[in-house]
HTML snippet that shows the backbone in 3Dmol.js (N, CA, C, O; Angstrom):
<script src="https://3Dmol.org/build/3Dmol-min.js"></script>
<div id="view" style="width:600px;height:400px;position:relative"></div>
<script>
const pdb = `
ATOM      1  N   UNK A   1       0.693  -1.162  -0.212  1.00  0.00           N
ATOM      2  CA  UNK A   1       0.020   0.030  -0.038  1.00  0.00           C
ATOM      3  C   UNK A   1       1.089   1.111   0.183  1.00  0.00           C
ATOM      4  O   UNK A   1       2.035   1.049   0.969  1.00  0.00           O
ATOM      5  N   UNK A   2       0.751   2.173  -0.701  1.00  0.00           N
ATOM      6  CA  UNK A   2       1.253   3.573  -0.952  1.00  0.00           C
ATOM      7  C   UNK A   2       0.843   4.309   0.365  1.00  0.00           C
ATOM      8  O   UNK A   2      -0.322   4.177   0.738  1.00  0.00           O
ATOM      9  N   UNK A   3       1.598   4.980   1.008  1.00  0.00           N
ATOM     10  CA  UNK A   3       1.255   5.807   1.946  1.00  0.00           C
ATOM     11  C   UNK A   3       1.832   7.238   1.679  1.00  0.00           C
ATOM     12  O   UNK A   3       2.764   7.423   0.897  1.00  0.00           O
ATOM     13  N   UNK A   4       1.265   8.154   2.322  1.00  0.00           N
ATOM     14  CA  UNK A   4       1.397   9.506   1.981  1.00  0.00           C
ATOM     15  C   UNK A   4       2.722  10.036   2.216  1.00  0.00           C
ATOM     16  O   UNK A   4       3.235  10.868   1.468  1.00  0.00           O
ATOM     17  N   UNK A   5       3.329   9.522   3.335  1.00  0.00           N
ATOM     18  CA  UNK A   5       4.600   9.835   3.450  1.00  0.00           C
ATOM     19  C   UNK A   5       5.533   9.310   2.507  1.00  0.00           C
ATOM     20  O   UNK A   5       6.585   9.942   2.414  1.00  0.00           O
ATOM     21  N   UNK A   6       5.334   7.848   1.462  1.00  0.00           N
ATOM     22  CA  UNK A   6       5.886   7.355   0.530  1.00  0.00           C
ATOM     23  C   UNK A   6       6.114   8.497  -0.595  1.00  0.00           C
ATOM     24  O   UNK A   6       7.206   8.780  -1.089  1.00  0.00           O
ATOM     25  N   UNK A   7       4.561   9.247  -0.979  1.00  0.00           N
ATOM     26  CA  UNK A   7       4.666   9.897  -2.042  1.00  0.00           C
ATOM     27  C   UNK A   7       5.489  11.514  -1.786  1.00  0.00           C
ATOM     28  O   UNK A   7       6.064  12.089  -2.710  1.00  0.00           O
ATOM     29  N   UNK A   8       5.410  12.029  -0.483  1.00  0.00           N
ATOM     30  CA  UNK A   8       6.178  12.982  -0.091  1.00  0.00           C
ATOM     31  C   UNK A   8       7.424  12.941  -0.004  1.00  0.00           C
ATOM     32  O   UNK A   8       8.091  13.974  -0.045  1.00  0.00           O
ATOM     33  N   UNK A   9       7.917  11.842   0.119  1.00  0.00           N
ATOM     34  CA  UNK A   9       9.457  11.528   0.155  1.00  0.00           C
ATOM     35  C   UNK A   9      10.255  11.403  -1.186  1.00  0.00           C
ATOM     36  O   UNK A   9      11.408  11.751  -1.441  1.00  0.00           O
ATOM     37  N   UNK A  10       8.901  10.551  -2.302  1.00  0.00           N
ATOM     38  CA  UNK A  10       9.921  10.710  -3.813  1.00  0.00           C
ATOM     39  C   UNK A  10       9.621  12.067  -4.088  1.00  0.00           C
ATOM     40  O   UNK A  10      10.599  12.683  -4.513  1.00  0.00           O
ATOM     41  N   UNK A  11       8.417  12.832  -3.965  1.00  0.00           N
ATOM     42  CA  UNK A  11       8.061  14.288  -4.108  1.00  0.00           C
ATOM     43  C   UNK A  11       9.287  15.421  -3.716  1.00  0.00           C
ATOM     44  O   UNK A  11       9.543  16.475  -4.298  1.00  0.00           O
ATOM     45  N   UNK A  12       9.838  14.920  -2.721  1.00  0.00           N
ATOM     46  CA  UNK A  12      10.757  15.884  -1.839  1.00  0.00           C
ATOM     47  C   UNK A  12      12.314  15.373  -2.940  1.00  0.00           C
ATOM     48  O   UNK A  12      13.119  16.263  -3.216  1.00  0.00           O
ATOM     49  N   UNK A  13      12.495  14.304  -3.322  1.00  0.00           N
ATOM     50  CA  UNK A  13      13.730  13.557  -4.133  1.00  0.00           C
ATOM     51  C   UNK A  13      13.956  14.369  -5.124  1.00  0.00           C
ATOM     52  O   UNK A  13      15.041  14.922  -5.303  1.00  0.00           O
ATOM     53  N   UNK A  14      12.770  14.534  -5.978  1.00  0.00           N
ATOM     54  CA  UNK A  14      12.415  14.854  -7.070  1.00  0.00           C
ATOM     55  C   UNK A  14      12.609  16.449  -7.213  1.00  0.00           C
ATOM     56  O   UNK A  14      13.337  16.970  -8.058  1.00  0.00           O
ATOM     57  N   UNK A  15      11.948  17.045  -6.387  1.00  0.00           N
ATOM     58  CA  UNK A  15      12.144  18.292  -5.955  1.00  0.00           C
ATOM     59  C   UNK A  15      13.831  19.096  -5.940  1.00  0.00           C
ATOM     60  O   UNK A  15      14.159  20.236  -6.269  1.00  0.00           O
ATOM     61  N   UNK A  16      14.497  18.150  -5.508  1.00  0.00           N
ATOM     62  CA  UNK A  16      15.863  18.376  -5.106  1.00  0.00           C
ATOM     63  C   UNK A  16      16.676  18.475  -6.369  1.00  0.00           C
ATOM     64  O   UNK A  16      17.619  19.264  -6.411  1.00  0.00           O
ATOM     65  N   UNK A  17      16.339  17.656  -7.490  1.00  0.00           N
ATOM     66  CA  UNK A  17      16.807  17.137  -8.539  1.00  0.00           C
ATOM     67  C   UNK A  17      16.383  17.831  -9.541  1.00  0.00           C
ATOM     68  O   UNK A  17      16.683  17.409 -10.658  1.00  0.00           O
ATOM     69  N   UNK A  18      15.532  19.143  -9.430  1.00  0.00           N
ATOM     70  CA  UNK A  18      14.903  19.804 -10.413  1.00  0.00           C
ATOM     71  C   UNK A  18      16.263  20.428 -11.545  1.00  0.00           C
ATOM     72  O   UNK A  18      17.164  21.122 -11.074  1.00  0.00           O
ATOM     73  N   UNK A  19      16.231  20.133 -12.749  1.00  0.00           N
ATOM     74  CA  UNK A  19      17.107  20.812 -13.551  1.00  0.00           C
ATOM     75  C   UNK A  19      18.564  19.642 -13.776  1.00  0.00           C
ATOM     76  O   UNK A  19      19.602  19.834 -14.409  1.00  0.00           O
ATOM     77  N   UNK A  20      18.204  18.657 -13.133  1.00  0.00           N
ATOM     78  CA  UNK A  20      19.516  17.636 -13.124  1.00  0.00           C
ATOM     79  C   UNK A  20      19.404  17.092 -14.329  1.00  0.00           C
ATOM     80  O   UNK A  20      18.366  17.425 -14.901  1.00  0.00           O
ATOM     81  N   UNK A  21      20.222  16.245 -15.029  1.00  0.00           N
ATOM     82  CA  UNK A  21      20.315  15.161 -15.996  1.00  0.00           C
ATOM     83  C   UNK A  21      19.825  13.951 -15.331  1.00  0.00           C
ATOM     84  O   UNK A  21      20.289  13.610 -14.244  1.00  0.00           O
ATOM     85  N   UNK A  22      18.570  13.040 -16.153  1.00  0.00           N
ATOM     86  CA  UNK A  22      18.205  12.346 -15.555  1.00  0.00           C
ATOM     87  C   UNK A  22      18.173  10.980 -17.077  1.00  0.00           C
ATOM     88  O   UNK A  22      18.181  11.090 -18.303  1.00  0.00           O
ATOM     89  N   UNK A  23      18.144  10.009 -16.280  1.00  0.00           N
ATOM     90  CA  UNK A  23      18.168   8.482 -17.047  1.00  0.00           C
ATOM     91  C   UNK A  23      16.775   7.814 -16.888  1.00  0.00           C
ATOM     92  O   UNK A  23      16.697   7.094 -15.893  1.00  0.00           O
ATOM     93  N   UNK A  24      15.704   7.896 -17.625  1.00  0.00           N
ATOM     94  CA  UNK A  24      14.539   7.462 -17.197  1.00  0.00           C
ATOM     95  C   UNK A  24      14.131   6.137 -18.258  1.00  0.00           C
ATOM     96  O   UNK A  24      14.085   6.118 -19.488  1.00  0.00           O
ATOM     97  N   UNK A  25      13.830   4.932 -17.140  1.00  0.00           N
ATOM     98  CA  UNK A  25      13.399   3.569 -17.306  1.00  0.00           C
ATOM     99  C   UNK A  25      12.176   3.230 -17.357  1.00  0.00           C
ATOM    100  O   UNK A  25      11.647   2.867 -16.307  1.00  0.00           O
ATOM    101  N   UNK A  26      11.461   3.255 -18.491  1.00  0.00           N
ATOM    102  CA  UNK A  26       9.964   2.745 -18.402  1.00  0.00           C
ATOM    103  C   UNK A  26       9.572   1.551 -18.927  1.00  0.00           C
ATOM    104  O   UNK A  26       9.688   1.225 -20.109  1.00  0.00           O
ATOM    105  N   UNK A  27       8.989   0.734 -17.817  1.00  0.00           N
ATOM    106  CA  UNK A  27       8.345  -0.594 -18.599  1.00  0.00           C
ATOM    107  C   UNK A  27       7.089  -0.953 -19.285  1.00  0.00           C
ATOM    108  O   UNK A  27       6.022  -1.050 -18.679  1.00  0.00           O
ATOM    109  N   UNK A  28       7.236  -1.167 -20.672  1.00  0.00           N
ATOM    110  CA  UNK A  28       6.098  -0.947 -21.556  1.00  0.00           C
ATOM    111  C   UNK A  28       5.586  -2.494 -21.797  1.00  0.00           C
ATOM    112  O   UNK A  28       5.222  -2.850 -22.918  1.00  0.00           O
ATOM    113  N   UNK A  29       5.583  -3.194 -20.914  1.00  0.00           N
ATOM    114  CA  UNK A  29       4.820  -4.458 -21.194  1.00  0.00           C
ATOM    115  C   UNK A  29       5.919  -5.821 -21.025  1.00  0.00           C
ATOM    116  O   UNK A  29       6.965  -5.758 -20.379  1.00  0.00           O
ATOM    117  N   UNK A  30       5.472  -6.929 -21.689  1.00  0.00           N
ATOM    118  CA  UNK A  30       6.414  -7.958 -21.480  1.00  0.00           C
ATOM    119  C   UNK A  30       7.778  -7.805 -21.913  1.00  0.00           C
ATOM    120  O   UNK A  30       8.072  -7.968 -23.097  1.00  0.00           O
ATOM    121  N   UNK A  31       8.642  -7.499 -21.031  1.00  0.00           N
ATOM    122  CA  UNK A  31       9.896  -7.869 -21.368  1.00  0.00           C
ATOM    123  C   UNK A  31      10.259  -6.169 -21.885  1.00  0.00           C
ATOM    124  O   UNK A  31      11.444  -5.863 -22.015  1.00  0.00           O
ATOM    125  N   UNK A  32       9.596  -5.537 -22.050  1.00  0.00           N
ATOM    126  CA  UNK A  32      10.034  -4.115 -22.788  1.00  0.00           C
ATOM    127  C   UNK A  32      10.194  -3.024 -22.204  1.00  0.00           C
ATOM    128  O   UNK A  32       9.197  -2.443 -21.776  1.00  0.00           O
ATOM    129  N   UNK A  33      11.170  -2.600 -22.076  1.00  0.00           N
ATOM    130  CA  UNK A  33      12.355  -1.169 -21.215  1.00  0.00           C
ATOM    131  C   UNK A  33      12.571  -0.533 -22.296  1.00  0.00           C
ATOM    132  O   UNK A  33      12.847  -1.044 -23.382  1.00  0.00           O
ATOM    133  N   UNK A  34      12.418   0.993 -21.975  1.00  0.00           N
ATOM    134  CA  UNK A  34      12.379   2.036 -22.709  1.00  0.00           C
ATOM    135  C   UNK A  34      13.399   3.004 -21.796  1.00  0.00           C
ATOM    136  O   UNK A  34      13.263   3.225 -20.593  1.00  0.00           O
ATOM    137  N   UNK A  35      14.119   3.360 -22.391  1.00  0.00           N
ATOM    138  CA  UNK A  35      15.184   4.089 -21.719  1.00  0.00           C
ATOM    139  C   UNK A  35      15.386   5.393 -22.827  1.00  0.00           C
ATOM    140  O   UNK A  35      15.422   5.371 -24.058  1.00  0.00           O
ATOM    141  N   UNK A  36      15.508   6.598 -21.803  1.00  0.00           N
ATOM    142  CA  UNK A  36      15.611   7.765 -22.250  1.00  0.00           C
ATOM    143  C   UNK A  36      16.219   8.667 -21.278  1.00  0.00           C
ATOM    144  O   UNK A  36      16.081   8.537 -20.062  1.00  0.00           O
ATOM    145  N   UNK A  37      17.052   9.797 -21.977  1.00  0.00           N
ATOM    146  CA  UNK A  37      17.627  10.724 -21.009  1.00  0.00           C
ATOM    147  C   UNK A  37      16.750  11.924 -21.145  1.00  0.00           C
ATOM    148  O   UNK A  37      15.978  12.095 -22.088  1.00  0.00           O
ATOM    149  N   UNK A  38      16.921  12.760 -20.125  1.00  0.00           N
ATOM    150  CA  UNK A  38      16.398  14.167 -19.991  1.00  0.00           C
ATOM    151  C   UNK A  38      16.312  14.900 -18.607  1.00  0.00           C
ATOM    152  O   UNK A  38      17.078  14.677 -17.669  1.00  0.00           O
ATOM    153  N   UNK A  39      15.401  15.698 -18.602  1.00  0.00           N
ATOM    154  CA  UNK A  39      15.739  16.774 -17.483  1.00  0.00           C
ATOM    155  C   UNK A  39      14.371  16.839 -16.470  1.00  0.00           C
ATOM    156  O   UNK A  39      13.271  17.103 -16.956  1.00  0.00           O
ATOM    157  N   UNK A  40      14.514  16.621 -15.276  1.00  0.00           N
ATOM    158  CA  UNK A  40      13.395  17.297 -14.375  1.00  0.00           C
ATOM    159  C   UNK A  40      12.891  18.598 -14.424  1.00  0.00           C
ATOM    160  O   UNK A  40      13.571  19.543 -14.024  1.00  0.00           O
ATOM    161  N   UNK A  41      11.827  18.733 -14.851  1.00  0.00           N
ATOM    162  CA  UNK A  41      11.225  20.230 -15.231  1.00  0.00           C
ATOM    163  C   UNK A  41      10.840  20.884 -14.046  1.00  0.00           C
ATOM    164  O   UNK A  41      11.324  21.848 -13.452  1.00  0.00           O
ATOM    165  N   UNK A  42       9.738  20.065 -13.796  1.00  0.00           N
ATOM    166  CA  UNK A  42       8.982  20.902 -12.344  1.00  0.00           C
ATOM    167  C   UNK A  42       8.405  19.454 -11.820  1.00  0.00           C
ATOM    168  O   UNK A  42       8.409  18.384 -12.428  1.00  0.00           O
ATOM    169  N   UNK A  43       7.837  19.790 -10.322  1.00  0.00           N
ATOM    170  CA  UNK A  43       7.255  19.048  -9.557  1.00  0.00           C
ATOM    171  C   UNK A  43       5.681  19.972  -9.123  1.00  0.00           C
ATOM    172  O   UNK A  43       5.622  21.198  -9.027  1.00  0.00           O
ATOM    173  N   UNK A  44       4.557  19.045  -8.920  1.00  0.00           N
ATOM    174  CA  UNK A  44       3.507  19.697  -8.844  1.00  0.00           C
ATOM    175  C   UNK A  44       2.540  18.552  -7.759  1.00  0.00           C
ATOM    176  O   UNK A  44       2.535  17.336  -7.952  1.00  0.00           O
ATOM    177  N   UNK A  45       1.812  19.196  -6.696  1.00  0.00           N
ATOM    178  CA  UNK A  45       1.019  18.111  -5.800  1.00  0.00           C
ATOM    179  C   UNK A  45       0.968  17.015  -6.177  1.00  0.00           C
ATOM    180  O   UNK A  45       1.321  16.262  -5.269  1.00  0.00           O
ATOM    181  N   UNK A  46       0.608  16.294  -7.408  1.00  0.00           N
ATOM    182  CA  UNK A  46      -0.007  14.807  -7.746  1.00  0.00           C
ATOM    183  C   UNK A  46       1.144  14.379  -8.897  1.00  0.00           C
ATOM    184  O   UNK A  46       1.300  13.165  -9.034  1.00  0.00           O
ATOM    185  N   UNK A  47       1.766  15.051  -9.534  1.00  0.00           N
ATOM    186  CA  UNK A  47       2.482  14.581 -10.787  1.00  0.00           C
ATOM    187  C   UNK A  47       3.820  15.654 -10.926  1.00  0.00           C
ATOM    188  O   UNK A  47       3.889  16.742 -10.354  1.00  0.00           O
ATOM    189  N   UNK A  48       4.919  15.032 -11.882  1.00  0.00           N
ATOM    190  CA  UNK A  48       5.730  15.540 -12.086  1.00  0.00           C
ATOM    191  C   UNK A  48       6.088  15.674 -13.326  1.00  0.00           C
ATOM    192  O   UNK A  48       5.651  14.672 -13.891  1.00  0.00           O
ATOM    193  N   UNK A  49       6.802  16.539 -14.319  1.00  0.00           N
ATOM    194  CA  UNK A  49       7.058  17.065 -15.555  1.00  0.00           C
ATOM    195  C   UNK A  49       8.608  16.561 -15.765  1.00  0.00           C
ATOM    196  O   UNK A  49       9.448  16.921 -14.940  1.00  0.00           O
ATOM    197  N   UNK A  50       8.985  15.721 -16.881  1.00  0.00           N
ATOM    198  CA  UNK A  50      10.298  15.630 -17.472  1.00  0.00           C
ATOM    199  C   UNK A  50      10.498  15.776 -18.952  1.00  0.00           C
ATOM    200  O   UNK A  50       9.981  15.085 -19.830  1.00  0.00           O
ATOM    201  N   UNK A  51      11.273  16.713 -19.083  1.00  0.00           N
ATOM    202  CA  UNK A  51      11.223  16.973 -20.747  1.00  0.00           C
ATOM    203  C   UNK A  51      12.336  16.020 -21.084  1.00  0.00           C
ATOM    204  O   UNK A  51      13.355  15.859 -20.412  1.00  0.00           O
ATOM    205  N   UNK A  52      12.025  15.417 -22.187  1.00  0.00           N
ATOM    206  CA  UNK A  52      13.329  14.179 -22.745  1.00  0.00           C
ATOM    207  C   UNK A  52      13.864  14.684 -23.782  1.00  0.00           C
ATOM    208  O   UNK A  52      13.226  15.313 -24.626  1.00  0.00           O
ATOM    209  N   UNK A  53      15.329  14.420 -23.836  1.00  0.00           N
ATOM    210  CA  UNK A  53      16.061  14.607 -25.077  1.00  0.00           C
ATOM    211  C   UNK A  53      15.538  13.800 -26.423  1.00  0.00           C
ATOM    212  O   UNK A  53      14.939  12.728 -26.338  1.00  0.00           O
ATOM    213  N   UNK A  54      15.825  14.420 -27.614  1.00  0.00           N
ATOM    214  CA  UNK A  54      15.933  14.005 -28.833  1.00  0.00           C
ATOM    215  C   UNK A  54      16.359  12.717 -29.081  1.00  0.00           C
ATOM    216  O   UNK A  54      17.513  12.435 -28.757  1.00  0.00           O
ATOM    217  N   UNK A  55      15.570  11.775 -29.653  1.00  0.00           N
ATOM    218  CA  UNK A  55      16.117  10.686 -29.835  1.00  0.00           C
ATOM    219  C   UNK A  55      16.996  10.375 -30.989  1.00  0.00           C
ATOM    220  O   UNK A  55      17.769   9.430 -31.143  1.00  0.00           O
ATOM    221  N   UNK A  56      16.629  11.669 -31.999  1.00  0.00           N
ATOM    222  CA  UNK A  56      17.454  11.806 -33.300  1.00  0.00           C
ATOM    223  C   UNK A  56      18.480  12.651 -33.392  1.00  0.00           C
ATOM    224  O   UNK A  56      18.143  13.757 -32.970  1.00  0.00           O
ATOM    225  N   UNK A  57      19.753  12.608 -33.815  1.00  0.00           N
ATOM    226  CA  UNK A  57      20.266  13.535 -34.227  1.00  0.00           C
ATOM    227  C   UNK A  57      19.945  14.573 -35.206  1.00  0.00           C
ATOM    228  O   UNK A  57      20.349  15.730 -35.089  1.00  0.00           O
ATOM    229  N   UNK A  58      19.385  14.252 -35.950  1.00  0.00           N
ATOM    230  CA  UNK A  58      18.826  15.273 -37.071  1.00  0.00           C
ATOM    231  C   UNK A  58      17.570  15.969 -36.683  1.00  0.00           C
ATOM    232  O   UNK A  58      17.276  16.874 -37.464  1.00  0.00           O
ATOM    233  N   UNK A  59      16.816  15.809 -35.769  1.00  0.00           N
ATOM    234  CA  UNK A  59      15.754  16.491 -35.424  1.00  0.00           C
ATOM    235  C   UNK A  59      15.892  17.097 -34.145  1.00  0.00           C
ATOM    236  O   UNK A  59      16.244  16.312 -33.265  1.00  0.00           O
ATOM    237  N   UNK A  60      15.737  18.117 -33.846  1.00  0.00           N
ATOM    238  CA  UNK A  60      15.960  19.106 -32.466  1.00  0.00           C
ATOM    239  C   UNK A  60      14.630  19.088 -31.684  1.00  0.00           C
ATOM    240  O   UNK A  60      14.195  20.139 -31.213  1.00  0.00           O
ATOM    241  N   UNK A  61      14.065  18.082 -31.556  1.00  0.00           N
ATOM    242  CA  UNK A  61      13.111  18.184 -30.644  1.00  0.00           C
ATOM    243  C   UNK A  61      12.534  17.488 -29.401  1.00  0.00           C
ATOM    244  O   UNK A  61      12.154  16.317 -29.399  1.00  0.00           O
ATOM    245  N   UNK A  62      12.508  18.171 -28.529  1.00  0.00           N
ATOM    246  CA  UNK A  62      12.221  17.586 -26.935  1.00  0.00           C
ATOM    247  C   UNK A  62      10.783  17.259 -26.993  1.00  0.00           C
ATOM    248  O   UNK A  62       9.919  17.668 -27.768  1.00  0.00           O
ATOM    249  N   UNK A  63      10.689  16.145 -25.662  1.00  0.00           N
ATOM    250  CA  UNK A  63       9.394  15.997 -25.716  1.00  0.00           C
ATOM    251  C   UNK A  63       8.956  15.902 -24.090  1.00  0.00           C
ATOM    252  O   UNK A  63       9.524  15.058 -23.396  1.00  0.00           O
ATOM    253  N   UNK A  64       8.013  16.717 -23.543  1.00  0.00           N
ATOM    254  CA  UNK A  64       7.726  16.697 -22.280  1.00  0.00           C
ATOM    255  C   UNK A  64       6.708  15.684 -21.760  1.00  0.00           C
ATOM    256  O   UNK A  64       5.589  15.702 -22.273  1.00  0.00           O
ATOM    257  N   UNK A  65       6.953  14.888 -20.889  1.00  0.00           N
ATOM    258  CA  UNK A  65       5.970  13.955 -20.573  1.00  0.00           C
ATOM    259  C   UNK A  65       5.420  13.930 -18.923  1.00  0.00           C
ATOM    260  O   UNK A  65       6.349  14.261 -18.186  1.00  0.00           O
ATOM    261  N   UNK A  66       4.275  13.652 -18.238  1.00  0.00           N
ATOM    262  CA  UNK A  66       4.071  14.012 -17.124  1.00  0.00           C
ATOM    263  C   UNK A  66       3.734  12.344 -16.439  1.00  0.00           C
ATOM    264  O   UNK A  66       3.035  11.431 -16.879  1.00  0.00           O
ATOM    265  N   UNK A  67       4.399  12.433 -15.450  1.00  0.00           N
ATOM    266  CA  UNK A  67       4.218  10.724 -14.272  1.00  0.00           C
ATOM    267  C   UNK A  67       3.748  10.952 -13.422  1.00  0.00           C
ATOM    268  O   UNK A  67       4.162  12.060 -13.083  1.00  0.00           O
ATOM    269  N   UNK A  68       2.863  10.499 -12.555  1.00  0.00           N
ATOM    270  CA  UNK A  68       2.316  10.413 -11.253  1.00  0.00           C
ATOM    271  C   UNK A  68       3.630   9.665 -10.261  1.00  0.00           C
ATOM    272  O   UNK A  68       4.400   8.780 -10.633  1.00  0.00           O
ATOM    273  N   UNK A  69       3.584  10.286  -9.026  1.00  0.00           N
ATOM    274  CA  UNK A  69       4.359   9.738  -8.207  1.00  0.00           C
ATOM    275  C   UNK A  69       4.163   8.110  -7.704  1.00  0.00           C
ATOM    276  O   UNK A  69       5.024   7.407  -7.176  1.00  0.00           O
ATOM    277  N   UNK A  70       3.180   7.854  -7.939  1.00  0.00           N
ATOM    278  CA  UNK A  70       2.633   6.343  -7.870  1.00  0.00           C
ATOM    279  C   UNK A  70       3.471   5.464  -9.243  1.00  0.00           C
ATOM    280  O   UNK A  70       3.563   4.237  -9.281  1.00  0.00           O
ATOM    281  N   UNK A  71       3.923   6.230 -10.106  1.00  0.00           N
ATOM    282  CA  UNK A  71       4.534   5.331 -11.081  1.00  0.00           C
ATOM    283  C   UNK A  71       5.853   5.114 -10.689  1.00  0.00           C
ATOM    284  O   UNK A  71       6.413   4.118 -11.147  1.00  0.00           O
ATOM    285  N   UNK A  72       6.577   5.991  -9.785  1.00  0.00           N
ATOM    286  CA  UNK A  72       7.905   5.678  -9.096  1.00  0.00           C
ATOM    287  C   UNK A  72       7.652   4.385  -8.228  1.00  0.00           C
ATOM    288  O   UNK A  72       8.216   3.291  -8.233  1.00  0.00           O
ATOM    289  N   UNK A  73       6.584   4.900  -7.463  1.00  0.00           N
ATOM    290  CA  UNK A  73       6.593   3.821  -6.298  1.00  0.00           C
ATOM    291  C   UNK A  73       6.149   2.225  -6.706  1.00  0.00           C
ATOM    292  O   UNK A  73       6.386   1.168  -6.119  1.00  0.00           O
ATOM    293  N   UNK A  74       5.584   2.439  -7.661  1.00  0.00           N
ATOM    294  CA  UNK A  74       5.215   0.932  -8.001  1.00  0.00           C
ATOM    295  C   UNK A  74       6.001   0.316  -9.105  1.00  0.00           C
ATOM    296  O   UNK A  74       5.778  -0.766  -9.648  1.00  0.00           O
ATOM    297  N   UNK A  75       7.010   1.217  -9.371  1.00  0.00           N
ATOM    298  CA  UNK A  75       7.915   0.761 -10.103  1.00  0.00           C
ATOM    299  C   UNK A  75       7.870   0.573 -11.657  1.00  0.00           C
ATOM    300  O   UNK A  75       8.553  -0.243 -12.276  1.00  0.00           O
ATOM    301  N   UNK A  76       7.006   1.409 -12.174  1.00  0.00           N
ATOM    302  CA  UNK A  76       6.881   1.311 -13.622  1.00  0.00           C
ATOM    303  C   UNK A  76       7.722   2.331 -14.573  1.00  0.00           C
ATOM    304  O   UNK A  76       7.975   2.219 -15.772  1.00  0.00           O
ATOM    305  N   UNK A  77       8.081   3.382 -13.638  1.00  0.00           N
ATOM    306  CA  UNK A  77       9.333   4.016 -14.063  1.00  0.00           C
ATOM    307  C   UNK A  77      10.332   3.970 -12.873  1.00  0.00           C
ATOM    308  O   UNK A  77      10.084   3.867 -11.672  1.00  0.00           O
ATOM    309  N   UNK A  78      11.589   4.077 -13.550  1.00  0.00           N
ATOM    310  CA  UNK A  78      12.785   4.312 -12.805  1.00  0.00           C
ATOM    311  C   UNK A  78      13.388   5.509 -13.095  1.00  0.00           C
ATOM    312  O   UNK A  78      13.549   5.781 -14.285  1.00  0.00           O
ATOM    313  N   UNK A  79      13.757   6.288 -12.247  1.00  0.00           N
ATOM    314  CA  UNK A  79      14.682   7.517 -12.631  1.00  0.00           C
ATOM    315  C   UNK A  79      16.170   7.739 -11.689  1.00  0.00           C
ATOM    316  O   UNK A  79      16.317   7.869 -10.474  1.00  0.00           O
ATOM    317  N   UNK A  80      16.994   7.722 -12.614  1.00  0.00           N
ATOM    318  CA  UNK A  80      18.218   7.713 -11.997  1.00  0.00           C
ATOM    319  C   UNK A  80      19.318   9.111 -12.294  1.00  0.00           C
ATOM    320  O   UNK A  80      19.736   9.262 -13.442  1.00  0.00           O
ATOM    321  N   UNK A  81      19.674   9.937 -11.369  1.00  0.00           N
ATOM    322  CA  UNK A  81      20.320  11.112 -11.624  1.00  0.00           C
ATOM    323  C   UNK A  81      21.522  10.659 -12.258  1.00  0.00           C
ATOM    324  O   UNK A  81      22.181   9.760 -11.735  1.00  0.00           O
ATOM    325  N   UNK A  82      21.914  11.265 -13.474  1.00  0.00           N
ATOM    326  CA  UNK A  82      23.257  10.787 -14.207  1.00  0.00           C
ATOM    327  C   UNK A  82      24.526  11.333 -13.412  1.00  0.00           C
ATOM    328  O   UNK A  82      25.621  10.781 -13.515  1.00  0.00           O
ATOM    329  N   UNK A  83      24.301  12.484 -12.589  1.00  0.00           N
ATOM    330  CA  UNK A  83      25.863  13.114 -12.028  1.00  0.00           C
ATOM    331  C   UNK A  83      26.285  12.372 -10.713  1.00  0.00           C
ATOM    332  O   UNK A  83      27.395  12.224 -10.201  1.00  0.00           O
ATOM    333  N   UNK A  84      24.768  11.861 -10.254  1.00  0.00           N
ATOM    334  CA  UNK A  84      25.216  11.568  -8.817  1.00  0.00           C
ATOM    335  C   UNK A  84      24.988   9.981  -8.691  1.00  0.00           C
ATOM    336  O   UNK A  84      25.187   9.394  -7.628  1.00  0.00           O
ATOM    337  N   UNK A  85      24.677   9.517  -9.532  1.00  0.00           N
ATOM    338  CA  UNK A  85      24.172   7.932  -9.588  1.00  0.00           C
ATOM    339  C   UNK A  85      22.834   7.774  -8.677  1.00  0.00           C
ATOM    340  O   UNK A  85      22.388   6.655  -8.422  1.00  0.00           O
ATOM    341  N   UNK A  86      22.374   8.672  -8.320  1.00  0.00           N
ATOM    342  CA  UNK A  86      21.253   8.495  -7.394  1.00  0.00           C
ATOM    343  C   UNK A  86      20.045   7.912  -7.982  1.00  0.00           C
ATOM    344  O   UNK A  86      19.597   8.513  -8.958  1.00  0.00           O
ATOM    345  N   UNK A  87      19.369   6.767  -7.549  1.00  0.00           N
ATOM    346  CA  UNK A  87      18.084   6.434  -7.809  1.00  0.00           C
ATOM    347  C   UNK A  87      17.058   6.702  -6.859  1.00  0.00           C
ATOM    348  O   UNK A  87      17.091   6.503  -5.645  1.00  0.00           O
ATOM    349  N   UNK A  88      16.036   7.234  -7.637  1.00  0.00           N
ATOM    350  CA  UNK A  88      14.875   7.945  -7.132  1.00  0.00           C
ATOM    351  C   UNK A  88      13.865   6.721  -7.208  1.00  0.00           C
ATOM    352  O   UNK A  88      13.516   6.096  -8.210  1.00  0.00           O
ATOM    353  N   UNK A  89      13.520   6.558  -5.990  1.00  0.00           N
ATOM    354  CA  UNK A  89      12.310   5.415  -5.833  1.00  0.00           C
ATOM    355  C   UNK A  89      11.665   5.377  -4.663  1.00  0.00           C
ATOM    356  O   UNK A  89      10.763   4.558  -4.482  1.00  0.00           O
TER     357      UNK A  89
END
`;
const viewer = $3Dmol.createViewer("view");
viewer.addModel(pdb, "pdb");
viewer.setStyle({}, {cartoon: {color: "spectrum"}});
viewer.zoomTo();
viewer.render();
</script>
């Protein structure tokens, strides 16, 4: 069961790392994991925003996606801060 204290702890970790480069691993089904790099842009009461880097060197497009704190707690996604190797969970 996800407790409110767990959500607050994860939110605090994300807030401390706003603007940091991250590695995002997202589980997309049976044995399929997508890994992207980006930056934590903002945190809000129930979601946080991540700006993902472009996957093509020919197109300079960034993608902004949002996740809930429960996504981290249920291990649907995993975020690792690149500089410090800190895993946020």
